[in-house]
N, C-alpha and C positions, 0 to 999 in steps of 0.2 A: 830402503831396505825393505819397508811393507809391500812398498808398490812392486819391487821387483819379486817379492814370495809370491802375490797377487797373480801375476802376470806368469809365472812358472807354474801355479797351479793351475791357473786358467790354460796352459799349454797341454800340463798333464791330465787334466780332464779331457780336454780337445783328441789327444793321442789316445788314450785308453777309451775313448768313444769310438773311435774309428777305427780300433784293433780289433774290438768286440764287434761292431758290423761287418768288419771282414769274417770274421771267426764266426758270425752266425748266418753270413750269407752263404759260406762254405757248408756249414753244417746243413743250410738247408737245401742247397744243391745235391748235397750227399743224400738226404732224405729224402729230395724228390725222384734221385736217379733209383735208387733203392723200392721207392712206389713204383715207378713205372715200369721197372724190370717184373716187379711181382703183377703188376695189371697185365703186362705181357704174355706171361707164363700163362697167368688163369685165363687171358682172352685165347691163347692158342690154344687150350686144352680144350676150349669151348667148341672152337672151329674144328680140331680135330676129330672130335666127337660126332659134331655135324655133318662132316665129310664122309666117315665112317658110318653113319646112321644111314645114308642117301647111297652110299656105296655095296653096303649090305641089301639095302631095299632093289639092288639094281640099275643104280643110275652111273651113266659113263661118266668118266671124270671132265670130260665136256659140259655137260649137264650140270654136276656139280658147281665147277667153276663158275657157271654162267647164275647158277640159283644164288650161290652165296657171295657171288661179286669177288671171287678170289683168282690169282692168276691160276694158271691149268698146271704150271711147274710147282708150286705149291700143294695143290690139290693131288696131283699124281706122287711127288715124295708122301705124302701124309700117307697115300695107300699103300706105298712100296713099305715103310718103316711099319704098316699096320698088317700086311702080307709075312714080312720078316720077323714078325715075335712070334 
């Protein structure tokens, strides 16, 4: 009986550890996604500001695209959104 109790206890610990590990991984993934979204928003705002600043200085969308290593579509969309505000 004592041996069976030890085995059950050990099995319970193992299962609890595995469940805790999986919950921790999921929580970590969600935190990582949220941090990634936040960093993406910040980076997007930074690029938008750079695009508009260069545009206001008279640079063409092609020049801006080349200077910032961004796609022409992204630059044109950002300028179009700026002009429609």
